[in-house]
Every structure is written in C-alpha cells, then in structure tokens.
C-alpha positions, 0 to 999 in steps of 0.5 A: 499500499504503501508503495501505490502512494509512493508510486501515485505522487510521482505519477501525478507530478507527470501528469501535472506537467504533461498538461502544463507544456500540453497547454504552453504547446497550442499557444507557442504554436499560435505565438510562432504562427502569427509570426510568420504571418507579420513577416514582410512577404517578398516584393517583386524583384526591382533589378533587371537579370536581364536588360531591356534592349532598344530595337528601332527608333523612327519618325513620322515626319522627317522635314524640319520645322513641321509638326505632328510628327511621333518619335517612337522608341521601341523596347523590347523586355526579355522573357528573363529580366526578372522585371518589368520596366517602370520607366523610360527616358530620352536624352539628347545627346551633343544636341545640333539644335535641342528638340523640345518636347509636348509633355502631354502629348506622349503616347506608349502601347504594348505590340503583340506579336499579332499584332494586336496594339494595347494602349500604355497610360503614362506619366511624363516629364520634361527636365527644364534644363536638358530637355529629357523626357521622363515617361513612366508606365502607369502599368509597368511593362512585363517580363516578355513583353515589347512596347513603343513609345511615342514623344512628340516635338513641339516641331521638327528642328530646323537645322538639317541632322542626324539627332541622336537619342540616348535611352535608359531603363528603369526597373524602379525610380533609383537606378537606371540602365543605358540601353543605346542609342537611337539615330533620327535623319531630319533633312529639309526637301527643299533645299535639297529639291533645288539642288540636285540637279536635272538632267 
C-alpha cells in the first residue's frame, strides 16, 4: 500500500507537467504562426537580370520645322528580365539643335506578336535644363513584352542632321540602365530639291 502511494505521487506530478506542457504548446504554436504572418512579404524584383534592349527609333515625319511628328522608340523586355519596365528616360546627345517634347502628348502601347496594340497610360516629365523626357508607365511593362513609346516634339528642328537620343530603362525609380542610342535623320527636302541637278 505504501508502495502504491509512493508511485501515485510521481505519476500525479508527471500528469500535471504534461497538462502544463499541453497548455503551453498550442499558445507557442499560435505565437509562431502569428510571427510568420507578421513577417514582411518579399516584394517583386526591382532589378533587371537581363536588360531591356532598344530595338529601333523612327519618326513619322523627317521634314525640318514640321509639327505633329511622332518619334517612336521600340523597347523589348526579355522574358528572363527578372523585373518589369517601370520608366524610361530619353535624352538628346550632343544636339545639333535642342528639341522640346510636349509632356501631355506622349503615347505608349504594347505591341503583341499578333499585331494587336494595347494602349499603356503614361506620365511624362520634361527636364527644363536638359530637355530629356522621363516617361513613367502607370502599369509597368512585364517581362516578355515589347513597348513602343511615342514622343511628340513641339516641332521638328530647323537644322538638318542626324539627331541622337540615349535611352535609359528603369525597373524602379532609383537606378537606371542605359540600353542604347537611337538616331533620327531630319532633312530639308526643299533645299535638297533645289540643289539636285536634273538632266
């Protein structure tokens, strides 16, 4: 009988210990789960693994002094880019004559392989000193897509020549990657016609 009493006391203590542990474990698990929920979710990548490329630059009108021309910049974002294209800056390089773009007339669209065009909303800012244009896409252009940005100069320059534009691509608003220069030839066809000999 004394042996049973001695055995009962340790068993009782073990039972109480297990009860305490059982009560603590759920709370501990809940706390861990809550901590995991409170951890910040990893944000989407903001750096390019493969850089976008400037495919082509063209204009709808190469005549000097004309208005309503559109300078088109075609940019391809690789499938393995690792980030979306958020912004591009377009700046003249050693200009023969400075060209001022209209910030409220920028156009942009995604060119699908099928030929369909999907319009993209943009916000454009013009640097008053350098005249460079910063075009921000309201919805960033995803990897694997091709976007065409259309800038409208207030007018074509009055001087003939080859005008060079440097294009920089941004995955975020902090650091950009230069992706190439594009060249546009602007000509005065009237002068050319006058001096072209006829036989």
